[in-house]
DORO-334295 format. One record per residue: residue number from 1; x, y, z of N, C-alpha, C in turn; residue in one letter. Coordinates in steps of 0.2 Angstrom, whole numbers, padded with zeros to 4 digits. Example, Ala and Ser with C-alpha at 12.3 -4.5 7.8 and 13.67 -1.06 7.14 Angstrom:
(r 1 (0066 -0028 0039) (0062 -0022 0039) (0066 -0016 0039) 'A')
(r 2 (0064 -0011 0035) (0068 -0005 0036) (0064 0000 0039) 'S')
end
This chain:
(r 1 (-0167 -0201 -0511) (-0171 -0199 -0516) (-0178 -0199 -0513) 'M')
(r 2 (-0182 -0193 -0515) (-0189 -0192 -0512) (-0194 -0195 -0517) 'R')
(r 3 (-0199 -0198 -0515) (-0204 -0200 -0519) (-0208 -0195 -0522) 'A')
(r 4 (-0211 -0195 -0528) (-0215 -0190 -0531) (-0222 -0192 -0530) 'D')
(r 5 (-0226 -0188 -0525) (-0233 -0189 -0523) (-0237 -0185 -0527) 'V')
(r 6 (-0242 -0187 -0530) (-0247 -0183 -0534) (-0254 -0185 -0533) 'R')
(r 7 (-0258 -0180 -0531) (-0265 -0182 -0530) (-0268 -0181 -0537) 'Q')
(r 8 (-0271 -0187 -0539) (-0274 -0188 -0545) (-0282 -0188 -0545) 'V')
(r 9 (-0285 -0188 -0539) (-0292 -0188 -0538) (-0294 -0187 -0531) 'A')
(r 10 (-0300 -0186 -0529) (-0302 -0186 -0522) (-0299 -0192 -0518) 'D')
(r 11 (-0295 -0190 -0513) (-0293 -0196 -0509) (-0288 -0201 -0512) 'G')
(r 12 (-0285 -0199 -0518) (-0281 -0204 -0522) (-0275 -0201 -0524) 'T')
(r 13 (-0269 -0205 -0522) (-0263 -0202 -0524) (-0259 -0207 -0528) 'Y')
(r 14 (-0256 -0205 -0533) (-0251 -0210 -0537) (-0244 -0207 -0535) 'L')
(r 15 (-0240 -0212 -0532) (-0233 -0211 -0530) (-0228 -0214 -0534) 'V')
(r 16 (-0224 -0210 -0537) (-0218 -0213 -0541) (-0212 -0214 -0537) 'H')
(r 17 (-0210 -0220 -0536) (-0204 -0222 -0533) (-0198 -0222 -0537) 'G')
(r 18 (-0193 -0226 -0536) (-0187 -0226 -0540) (-0188 -0228 -0547) 'S')
(r 19 (-0192 -0233 -0548) (-0194 -0236 -0554) (-0201 -0239 -0555) 'N')
(r 20 (-0204 -0239 -0549) (-0211 -0242 -0548) (-0216 -0237 -0545) 'T')
(r 21 (-0222 -0238 -0546) (-0227 -0234 -0543) (-0231 -0237 -0538) 'N')
(r 22 (-0233 -0234 -0533) (-0238 -0237 -0528) (-0244 -0231 -0528) 'W')
(r 23 (-0249 -0234 -0525) (-0255 -0229 -0524) (-0258 -0229 -0517) 'V')
(r 24 (-0260 -0223 -0515) (-0263 -0222 -0508) (-0270 -0220 -0509) 'I')
(r 25 (-0274 -0224 -0506) (-0282 -0222 -0506) (-0283 -0220 -0499) 'L')
(r 26 (-0286 -0213 -0498) (-0287 -0211 -0491) (-0294 -0210 -0489) 'T')
(r 27 (-0295 -0211 -0483) (-0302 -0210 -0480) (-0301 -0207 -0473) 'E')
(r 28 (-0301 -0201 -0472) (-0298 -0198 -0466) (-0291 -0199 -0465) 'G')
(r 29 (-0288 -0201 -0460) (-0281 -0202 -0459) (-0280 -0210 -0461) 'D')
(r 30 (-0285 -0214 -0462) (-0284 -0221 -0463) (-0283 -0221 -0471) 'A')
(r 31 (-0279 -0226 -0473) (-0277 -0227 -0480) (-0277 -0234 -0482) 'V')
(r 32 (-0278 -0236 -0488) (-0276 -0242 -0491) (-0270 -0241 -0496) 'T')
(r 33 (-0265 -0245 -0495) (-0259 -0244 -0499) (-0259 -0250 -0504) 'L')
(r 34 (-0258 -0248 -0510) (-0258 -0253 -0516) (-0251 -0253 -0518) 'V')
(r 35 (-0248 -0259 -0517) (-0241 -0260 -0519) (-0236 -0256 -0514) 'D')
(r 36 (-0230 -0258 -0514) (-0225 -0254 -0510) (-0218 -0253 -0513) 'T')
(r 37 (-0217 -0254 -0519) (-0211 -0252 -0522) (-0206 -0258 -0521) 'G')
(r 38 (-0199 -0256 -0523) (-0194 -0260 -0521) (-0192 -0261 -0514) 'Y')
(r 39 (-0189 -0266 -0511) (-0186 -0265 -0504) (-0182 -0259 -0503) 'P')
(r 40 (-0179 -0257 -0508) (-0175 -0250 -0507) (-0179 -0244 -0507) 'G')
(r 41 (-0185 -0245 -0508) (-0190 -0239 -0508) (-0193 -0237 -0502) 'D')
(r 42 (-0191 -0241 -0496) (-0195 -0241 -0490) (-0195 -0234 -0487) 'R')
(r 43 (-0190 -0230 -0487) (-0190 -0223 -0484) (-0195 -0219 -0488) 'E')
(r 44 (-0195 -0220 -0495) (-0200 -0216 -0499) (-0207 -0218 -0498) 'Q')
(r 45 (-0208 -0225 -0496) (-0215 -0227 -0495) (-0217 -0224 -0488) 'V')
(r 46 (-0213 -0224 -0483) (-0215 -0221 -0477) (-0216 -0213 -0477) 'L')
(r 47 (-0212 -0210 -0481) (-0212 -0203 -0482) (-0219 -0201 -0486) 'A')
(r 48 (-0221 -0205 -0491) (-0227 -0204 -0495) (-0233 -0204 -0490) 'S')
(r 49 (-0233 -0209 -0485) (-0239 -0209 -0481) (-0239 -0203 -0477) 'L')
(r 50 (-0233 -0200 -0474) (-0233 -0194 -0470) (-0236 -0188 -0475) 'T')
(r 51 (-0234 -0188 -0481) (-0235 -0182 -0485) (-0243 -0182 -0487) 'E')
(r 52 (-0246 -0187 -0486) (-0254 -0187 -0488) (-0257 -0186 -0481) 'V')
(r 53 (-0254 -0185 -0475) (-0257 -0184 -0469) (-0259 -0191 -0465) 'G')
(r 54 (-0255 -0196 -0467) (-0256 -0202 -0464) (-0250 -0205 -0460) 'S')
(r 55 (-0250 -0211 -0459) (-0244 -0214 -0456) (-0244 -0222 -0457) 'S')
(r 56 (-0239 -0225 -0456) (-0239 -0233 -0456) (-0244 -0236 -0452) 'P')
(r 57 (-0245 -0233 -0446) (-0250 -0236 -0441) (-0257 -0236 -0444) 'E')
(r 58 (-0258 -0231 -0448) (-0265 -0230 -0451) (-0267 -0234 -0457) 'A')
(r 59 (-0262 -0238 -0460) (-0263 -0242 -0466) (-0268 -0247 -0464) 'V')
(r 60 (-0274 -0247 -0466) (-0279 -0252 -0465) (-0277 -0259 -0468) 'A')
(r 61 (-0274 -0259 -0474) (-0271 -0265 -0477) (-0267 -0263 -0483) 'A')
(r 62 (-0262 -0268 -0484) (-0258 -0267 -0491) (-0261 -0272 -0496) 'V')
(r 63 (-0263 -0269 -0501) (-0265 -0273 -0507) (-0260 -0274 -0512) 'L')
(r 64 (-0258 -0280 -0514) (-0253 -0281 -0519) (-0255 -0283 -0526) 'I')
(r 65 (-0253 -0280 -0531) (-0255 -0282 -0538) (-0252 -0289 -0539) 'T')
(r 66 (-0246 -0289 -0538) (-0242 -0296 -0539) (-0236 -0296 -0535) 'H')
(r 67 (-0233 -0302 -0534) (-0228 -0303 -0529) (-0221 -0302 -0532) 'A')
(r 68 (-0220 -0298 -0537) (-0213 -0296 -0539) (-0210 -0291 -0534) 'H')
(r 69 (-0203 -0292 -0533) (-0200 -0288 -0527) (-0201 -0280 -0528) 'N')
(r 70 (-0202 -0278 -0535) (-0203 -0271 -0536) (-0210 -0268 -0534) 'D')
(r 71 (-0214 -0273 -0532) (-0221 -0271 -0530) (-0222 -0273 -0522) 'H')
(r 72 (-0218 -0278 -0520) (-0219 -0282 -0514) (-0214 -0279 -0509) 'L')
(r 73 (-0210 -0274 -0511) (-0204 -0272 -0507) (-0205 -0272 -0499) 'G')
(r 74 (-0210 -0268 -0497) (-0210 -0266 -0490) (-0217 -0270 -0487) 'S')
(r 75 (-0220 -0274 -0490) (-0226 -0277 -0488) (-0225 -0281 -0481) 'A')
(r 76 (-0219 -0285 -0481) (-0218 -0289 -0475) (-0216 -0285 -0469) 'E')
(r 77 (-0212 -0279 -0471) (-0210 -0275 -0466) (-0216 -0272 -0462) 'Y')
(r 78 (-0221 -0269 -0466) (-0227 -0266 -0463) (-0231 -0272 -0459) 'L')
(r 79 (-0231 -0278 -0462) (-0235 -0283 -0459) (-0232 -0285 -0452) 'R')
(r 80 (-0225 -0286 -0452) (-0221 -0288 -0446) (-0221 -0282 -0441) 'A')
(r 81 (-0220 -0276 -0443) (-0219 -0270 -0439) (-0226 -0267 -0436) 'T')
(r 82 (-0231 -0267 -0440) (-0237 -0263 -0438) (-0243 -0268 -0438) 'Y')
(r 83 (-0242 -0274 -0440) (-0248 -0279 -0440) (-0252 -0278 -0446) 'G')
(r 84 (-0250 -0274 -0451) (-0254 -0273 -0457) (-0256 -0279 -0461) 'T')
(r 85 (-0262 -0281 -0462) (-0264 -0286 -0466) (-0261 -0285 -0474) 'P')
(r 86 (-0259 -0290 -0477) (-0257 -0290 -0484) (-0261 -0294 -0488) 'V')
(r 87 (-0265 -0292 -0492) (-0270 -0295 -0496) (-0268 -0296 -0504) 'H')
(r 88 (-0269 -0302 -0507) (-0267 -0303 -0514) (-0273 -0308 -0516) 'L')
(r 89 (-0273 -0309 -0523) (-0277 -0314 -0526) (-0275 -0321 -0523) 'H')
(r 90 (-0280 -0325 -0522) (-0278 -0332 -0519) (-0273 -0335 -0523) 'E')
(r 91 (-0272 -0334 -0530) (-0267 -0338 -0534) (-0260 -0335 -0533) 'A')
(r 92 (-0260 -0329 -0530) (-0254 -0325 -0529) (-0251 -0326 -0522) 'E')
(r 93 (-0255 -0329 -0517) (-0253 -0329 -0510) (-0247 -0334 -0510) 'V')
(r 94 (-0247 -0340 -0513) (-0241 -0344 -0512) (-0235 -0341 -0516) 'P')
(r 95 (-0236 -0337 -0521) (-0231 -0333 -0524) (-0227 -0328 -0519) 'H')
(r 96 (-0232 -0325 -0516) (-0229 -0320 -0510) (-0225 -0323 -0505) 'A')
(r 97 (-0227 -0329 -0503) (-0223 -0333 -0498) (-0217 -0336 -0501) 'R')
(r 98 (-0216 -0335 -0508) (-0210 -0338 -0512) (-0210 -0346 -0512) 'R')
(r 99 (-0216 -0349 -0512) (-0216 -0356 -0514) (-0214 -0357 -0521) 'E')
(r 100 (-0214 -0352 -0525) (-0212 -0352 -0532) (-0211 -0345 -0534) 'F')
(r 101 (-0208 -0344 -0540) (-0206 -0337 -0542) (-0208 -0337 -0550) 'L')
(r 102 (-0213 -0333 -0551) (-0214 -0331 -0558) (-0211 -0325 -0560) 'H')
(r 103 (-0205 -0325 -0563) (-0201 -0319 -0564) (-0196 -0320 -0570) 'Q')
(r 104 (-0194 -0315 -0573) (-0190 -0316 -0579) (-0183 -0318 -0576) 'V')
(r 105 (-0180 -0323 -0580) (-0174 -0326 -0578) (-0168 -0322 -0579) 'S')
(r 106 (-0163 -0323 -0576) (-0156 -0319 -0577) (-0154 -0320 -0584) 'V')
(r 107 (-0155 -0327 -0586) (-0152 -0328 -0593) (-0156 -0325 -0598) 'G')
(r 108 (-0163 -0324 -0597) (-0167 -0320 -0602) (-0165 -0313 -0602) 'T')
(r 109 (-0164 -0310 -0596) (-0162 -0303 -0596) (-0155 -0302 -0600) 'V')
(r 110 (-0151 -0307 -0599) (-0144 -0306 -0602) (-0145 -0306 -0609) 'L')
(r 111 (-0149 -0311 -0612) (-0150 -0311 -0619) (-0153 -0305 -0622) 'K')
(r 112 (-0157 -0301 -0618) (-0160 -0295 -0620) (-0156 -0289 -0618) 'N')
(r 113 (-0149 -0290 -0616) (-0145 -0284 -0613) (-0143 -0279 -0619) 'G')
(r 114 (-0144 -0281 -0625) (-0142 -0277 -0630) (-0148 -0271 -0631) 'W')
(r 115 (-0154 -0273 -0629) (-0159 -0268 -0630) (-0158 -0262 -0626) 'R')
(r 116 (-0160 -0256 -0628) (-0160 -0250 -0625) (-0163 -0250 -0618) 'P')
(r 117 (-0160 -0248 -0613) (-0163 -0247 -0607) (-0162 -0253 -0602) 'G')
(r 118 (-0161 -0259 -0605) (-0161 -0265 -0601) (-0155 -0265 -0596) 'V')
(r 119 (-0149 -0264 -0598) (-0143 -0264 -0593) (-0144 -0259 -0587) 'L')
(r 120 (-0146 -0252 -0589) (-0147 -0248 -0583) (-0153 -0250 -0578) 'P')
(r 121 (-0158 -0253 -0581) (-0163 -0256 -0577) (-0161 -0261 -0573) 'W')
(r 122 (-0157 -0266 -0575) (-0154 -0271 -0571) (-0150 -0269 -0566) 'V')
(r 123 (-0146 -0264 -0567) (-0141 -0261 -0562) (-0146 -0258 -0556) 'V')
(r 124 (-0151 -0254 -0558) (-0156 -0251 -0553) (-0159 -0257 -0549) 'H')
(r 125 (-0162 -0262 -0553) (-0165 -0267 -0549) (-0161 -0271 -0544) 'A')
(r 126 (-0155 -0272 -0546) (-0150 -0275 -0541) (-0149 -0271 -0535) 'L')
(r 127 (-0148 -0265 -0536) (-0146 -0260 -0531) (-0152 -0259 -0526) 'R')
(r 128 (-0158 -0260 -0529) (-0164 -0258 -0525) (-0167 -0265 -0522) 'S')
(r 129 (-0164 -0270 -0522) (-0166 -0276 -0519) (-0171 -0281 -0524) 'G')
(r 130 (-0171 -0280 -0530) (-0175 -0283 -0535) (-0174 -0291 -0535) 'G')
(r 131 (-0168 -0293 -0533) (-0167 -0300 -0533) (-0166 -0303 -0526) 'T')
(r 132 (-0168 -0299 -0521) (-0167 -0302 -0514) (-0173 -0307 -0512) 'T')
(r 133 (-0171 -0311 -0507) (-0177 -0316 -0505) (-0181 -0312 -0500) 'H')
(r 134 (-0187 -0310 -0502) (-0191 -0305 -0499) (-0198 -0308 -0498) 'N')
(r 135 (-0200 -0313 -0495) (-0206 -0316 -0495) (-0211 -0312 -0490) 'P')
(r 136 (-0217 -0313 -0490) (-0222 -0311 -0485) (-0224 -0317 -0481) 'V')
(r 137 (-0223 -0317 -0475) (-0223 -0323 -0471) (-0231 -0325 -0470) 'T')
(r 138 (-0235 -0320 -0470) (-0242 -0322 -0469) (-0247 -0318 -0473) 'A')
(r 139 (-0246 -0319 -0480) (-0251 -0315 -0485) (-0258 -0318 -0484) 'P')
(r 140 (-0263 -0314 -0486) (-0270 -0317 -0485) (-0273 -0316 -0492) 'E')
(r 141 (-0278 -0320 -0494) (-0282 -0319 -0499) (-0287 -0314 -0498) 'P')
(r 142 (-0291 -0311 -0502) (-0296 -0306 -0501) (-0301 -0309 -0497) 'F')
(r 143 (-0304 -0306 -0492) (-0309 -0309 -0487) (-0316 -0310 -0490) 'P')
(r 144 (-0317 -0307 -0496) (-0324 -0308 -0499) (-0324 -0306 -0506) 'A')
(r 145 (-0328 -0308 -0510) (-0329 -0305 -0517) (-0331 -0298 -0517) 'A')
(r 146 (-0330 -0295 -0523) (-0333 -0288 -0523) (-0328 -0283 -0520) 'G')
(r 147 (-0331 -0277 -0519) (-0328 -0271 -0516) (-0325 -0273 -0509) 'A')
(r 148 (-0319 -0271 -0508) (-0316 -0272 -0501) (-0318 -0267 -0496) 'L')
(r 149 (-0319 -0269 -0490) (-0321 -0264 -0485) (-0315 -0261 -0482) 'D')
(r 150 (-0312 -0256 -0486) (-0306 -0253 -0485) (-0307 -0246 -0488) 'L')
(r 151 (-0303 -0241 -0486) (-0303 -0234 -0489) (-0302 -0235 -0496) 'P')
(r 152 (-0307 -0231 -0500) (-0307 -0231 -0507) (-0312 -0236 -0510) 'G')
(r 153 (-0314 -0242 -0506) (-0318 -0247 -0508) (-0316 -0250 -0515) 'R')
(r 154 (-0309 -0252 -0515) (-0307 -0255 -0522) (-0310 -0262 -0523) 'P')
(r 155 (-0311 -0263 -0529) (-0313 -0270 -0532) (-0308 -0273 -0535) 'V')
(r 156 (-0306 -0279 -0532) (-0300 -0283 -0536) (-0303 -0286 -0543) 'P')
(r 157 (-0298 -0286 -0548) (-0300 -0288 -0554) (-0294 -0293 -0556) 'V')
(r 158 (-0295 -0299 -0556) (-0290 -0304 -0558) (-0288 -0304 -0565) 'H')
(r 159 (-0282 -0302 -0566) (-0279 -0301 -0573) (-0273 -0305 -0574) 'T')
(r 160 (-0273 -0312 -0575) (-0267 -0316 -0575) (-0264 -0315 -0581) 'P')
(r 161 (-0257 -0317 -0581) (-0253 -0317 -0587) (-0246 -0315 -0585) 'G')
(r 162 (-0246 -0309 -0582) (-0239 -0306 -0580) (-0237 -0311 -0574) 'H')
(r 163 (-0241 -0313 -0570) (-0241 -0318 -0565) (-0248 -0322 -0565) 'T')
(r 164 (-0248 -0328 -0562) (-0254 -0331 -0562) (-0260 -0327 -0558) 'D')
(r 165 (-0258 -0324 -0552) (-0262 -0321 -0548) (-0262 -0313 -0548) 'G')
(r 166 (-0260 -0311 -0554) (-0260 -0303 -0554) (-0267 -0301 -0554) 'H')
(r 167 (-0267 -0295 -0550) (-0274 -0292 -0549) (-0273 -0285 -0550) 'C')
(r 168 (-0278 -0282 -0554) (-0279 -0275 -0554) (-0284 -0273 -0549) 'A')
(r 169 (-0285 -0266 -0548) (-0290 -0264 -0543) (-0294 -0258 -0546) 'Y')
(r 170 (-0300 -0259 -0546) (-0305 -0254 -0549) (-0308 -0250 -0544) 'H')
(r 171 (-0308 -0244 -0544) (-0311 -0239 -0539) (-0317 -0235 -0543) 'V')
(r 172 (-0323 -0238 -0543) (-0328 -0235 -0547) (-0330 -0228 -0545) 'P')
(r 173 (-0329 -0227 -0538) (-0331 -0221 -0535) (-0328 -0215 -0538) 'G')
(r 174 (-0321 -0216 -0540) (-0317 -0211 -0543) (-0315 -0212 -0550) 'T')
(r 175 (-0318 -0217 -0553) (-0316 -0219 -0560) (-0309 -0221 -0561) 'G')
(r 176 (-0306 -0224 -0556) (-0299 -0225 -0556) (-0298 -0233 -0557) 'V')
(r 177 (-0293 -0235 -0561) (-0290 -0241 -0562) (-0283 -0242 -0560) 'L')
(r 178 (-0282 -0245 -0555) (-0275 -0247 -0553) (-0273 -0253 -0556) 'I')
(r 179 (-0268 -0253 -0561) (-0267 -0258 -0566) (-0261 -0262 -0564) 'S')
(r 180 (-0257 -0260 -0560) (-0251 -0264 -0559) (-0247 -0265 -0565) 'G')
(r 181 (-0245 -0271 -0566) (-0241 -0273 -0573) (-0245 -0276 -0578) 'D')
(r 182 (-0252 -0276 -0577) (-0256 -0279 -0582) (-0257 -0274 -0588) 'A')
(r 183 (-0256 -0267 -0586) (-0256 -0262 -0591) (-0252 -0256 -0589) 'L')
(r 184 (-0247 -0254 -0592) (-0243 -0249 -0590) (-0243 -0243 -0595) 'V')
(r 185 (-0240 -0237 -0593) (-0239 -0232 -0598) (-0232 -0230 -0599) 'S')
(r 186 (-0227 -0234 -0597) (-0220 -0233 -0599) (-0216 -0238 -0594) 'G')
(r 187 (-0210 -0239 -0596) (-0205 -0243 -0592) (-0198 -0241 -0595) 'H')
(r 188 (-0193 -0242 -0590) (-0186 -0240 -0592) (-0184 -0244 -0598) 'P')
(r 189 (-0186 -0250 -0599) (-0184 -0254 -0605) (-0188 -0254 -0611) 'T')
(r 190 (-0193 -0249 -0611) (-0198 -0248 -0617) (-0196 -0242 -0620) 'S')
(r 191 (-0196 -0242 -0626) (-0195 -0236 -0630) (-0202 -0232 -0633) 'R')
(r 192 (-0207 -0235 -0631) (-0214 -0231 -0632) (-0217 -0228 -0626) 'I')
(r 193 (-0221 -0224 -0627) (-0225 -0220 -0622) (-0232 -0222 -0623) 'E')
(r 194 (-0236 -0221 -0617) (-0243 -0222 -0617) (-0245 -0229 -0616) 'G')
(r 195 (-0251 -0231 -0616) (-0254 -0238 -0614) (-0250 -0243 -0618) 'P')
(r 196 (-0248 -0248 -0614) (-0244 -0254 -0617) (-0244 -0260 -0612) 'Q')
(r 197 (-0242 -0265 -0614) (-0239 -0271 -0610) (-0232 -0270 -0609) 'L')
(r 198 (-0230 -0272 -0603) (-0222 -0273 -0603) (-0219 -0277 -0608) 'L')
(r 199 (-0213 -0276 -0610) (-0209 -0280 -0614) (-0211 -0288 -0613) 'P')
(r 200 (-0211 -0291 -0618) (-0213 -0298 -0618) (-0209 -0303 -0613) 'D')
(r 201 (-0203 -0301 -0612) (-0199 -0305 -0607) (-0201 -0305 -0600) 'M')
(r 202 (-0205 -0300 -0598) (-0207 -0299 -0591) (-0213 -0304 -0589) 'F')
(r 203 (-0217 -0306 -0594) (-0223 -0310 -0593) (-0222 -0317 -0592) 'H')
(r 204 (-0225 -0320 -0587) (-0225 -0327 -0586) (-0229 -0331 -0591) 'H')
(r 205 (-0235 -0328 -0594) (-0238 -0331 -0599) (-0241 -0325 -0603) 'E')
(r 206 (-0238 -0324 -0609) (-0239 -0318 -0613) (-0246 -0318 -0616) 'L')
(r 207 (-0249 -0324 -0618) (-0255 -0324 -0621) (-0261 -0322 -0616) 'P')
(r 208 (-0260 -0325 -0610) (-0265 -0323 -0604) (-0264 -0316 -0603) 'R')
(r 209 (-0258 -0313 -0603) (-0257 -0306 -0602) (-0261 -0301 -0607) 'A')
(r 210 (-0261 -0304 -0613) (-0264 -0300 -0618) (-0272 -0301 -0617) 'V')
(r 211 (-0274 -0307 -0616) (-0281 -0308 -0615) (-0284 -0304 -0609) 'A')
(r 212 (-0280 -0303 -0604) (-0282 -0299 -0598) (-0284 -0292 -0600) 'S')
(r 213 (-0281 -0289 -0605) (-0282 -0283 -0607) (-0290 -0282 -0609) 'L')
(r 214 (-0293 -0287 -0612) (-0300 -0287 -0613) (-0304 -0286 -0607) 'D')
(r 215 (-0302 -0289 -0602) (-0305 -0289 -0595) (-0305 -0281 -0593) 'L')
(r 216 (-0299 -0278 -0594) (-0299 -0271 -0592) (-0303 -0267 -0596) 'L')
(r 217 (-0303 -0269 -0602) (-0307 -0264 -0607) (-0315 -0264 -0605) 'A')
(r 218 (-0317 -0269 -0601) (-0324 -0269 -0599) (-0325 -0264 -0593) 'E')
(r 219 (-0320 -0261 -0590) (-0321 -0257 -0584) (-0322 -0250 -0586) 'L')
(r 220 (-0327 -0247 -0582) (-0328 -0240 -0583) (-0323 -0236 -0579) 'E')
(r 221 (-0320 -0231 -0582) (-0316 -0226 -0578) (-0312 -0222 -0583) 'G')
(r 222 (-0309 -0216 -0581) (-0306 -0211 -0585) (-0299 -0210 -0582) 'E')
(r 223 (-0296 -0214 -0577) (-0290 -0213 -0574) (-0286 -0219 -0573) 'L')
(r 224 (-0281 -0220 -0577) (-0277 -0226 -0576) (-0270 -0225 -0572) 'L')
(r 225 (-0270 -0228 -0567) (-0264 -0228 -0562) (-0260 -0234 -0563) 'L')
(r 226 (-0254 -0234 -0567) (-0251 -0240 -0569) (-0245 -0242 -0564) 'P')
(r 227 (-0243 -0248 -0564) (-0237 -0249 -0560) (-0230 -0246 -0562) 'G')
(r 228 (-0230 -0244 -0568) (-0224 -0241 -0571) (-0227 -0236 -0576) 'H')
(r 229 (-0224 -0230 -0576) (-0225 -0224 -0580) (-0230 -0219 -0577) 'G')
(r 230 (-0232 -0214 -0581) (-0236 -0208 -0578) (-0243 -0210 -0578) 'P')
(r 231 (-0247 -0206 -0574) (-0254 -0207 -0575) (-0257 -0206 -0582) 'V')
(r 232 (-0262 -0210 -0584) (-0265 -0209 -0590) (-0272 -0207 -0590) 'H')
(r 233 (-0274 -0202 -0593) (-0281 -0199 -0592) (-0284 -0201 -0599) 'R')
(r 234 (-0290 -0203 -0598) (-0294 -0205 -0604) (-0298 -0211 -0602) 'G')
(r 235 (-0302 -0214 -0607) (-0306 -0220 -0605) (-0301 -0226 -0604) 'P')
(r 236 (-0303 -0229 -0599) (-0299 -0235 -0598) (-0299 -0240 -0603) 'V')
(r 237 (-0305 -0241 -0606) (-0307 -0245 -0612) (-0302 -0244 -0618) 'R')
(r 238 (-0301 -0237 -0619) (-0297 -0235 -0625) (-0290 -0237 -0623) 'D')
(r 239 (-0288 -0236 -0617) (-0281 -0238 -0615) (-0279 -0245 -0616) 'A')
(r 240 (-0284 -0249 -0614) (-0283 -0256 -0614) (-0283 -0259 -0621) 'A')
(r 241 (-0287 -0256 -0625) (-0287 -0258 -0632) (-0281 -0256 -0636) 'L')
(r 242 (-0279 -0250 -0634) (-0273 -0248 -0637) (-0267 -0252 -0636) 'R')
(r 243 (-0266 -0254 -0629) (-0261 -0259 -0627) (-0262 -0265 -0631) 'A')
(r 244 (-0268 -0268 -0632) (-0269 -0274 -0635) (-0266 -0274 -0643) 'R')
(r 245 (-0268 -0268 -0646) (-0266 -0267 -0653) (-0258 -0267 -0653) 'E')
(r 246 (-0255 -0264 -0648) (-0248 -0264 -0649) (-0244 -0271 -0647) 'R')
(r 247 (-0248 -0275 -0644) (-0245 -0281 -0642) (-0246 -0287 -0647) 'A')
(r 248 (-0250 -0285 -0652) (-0252 -0290 -0657) (-0247 -0289 -0663) 'L')
end
């Protein structure tokens, strides 16, 4: 299965993997890779780098929104094979090392198996490595506050709730917000479209996830690149507030 690579702004590509998105920010042939899909998406990740005129060797860093396997999938592969640094919020670093796991339990998923889309999603997640032990051996916290010295100059924005260390990335230069799972526009287990939180069962602390939408509503931008679902165009503030209304 080939990844769907779409240029959404200058030097900015949203890539739709099997069920999860990742983002490529380019500067010449150097790139910042934000998230890496499922472990089973590896060939798609590598192919998407080629499609934008880059390569695994040219990835300046991997930025991870949060350490679930559908976003962390190839981070350790890139680190171990190419020496690519993998950066996360400091609260998410031990999560990436798998010192603990903030993830929906099998029991909770089974209890929700009657909901539309849940069982097909489970099958896909299992086949794609969603439950494998897939730690990053040497994840690193961000080296400094503010904009990172990487292609795109992304600015980390701590948005806890989905996990303790979940982090979105704001790219003021292009009006882009890479929101991970703090704010999505669709999901195989959701029956609604447009800005929304993931279904409640996926969040480690739902009240904090809702509160983090207020943080996102303070950001300037017109382009939302979520961890799941299509690109959403329009004020980031409106998207965050719409998701908050739907969550209450």
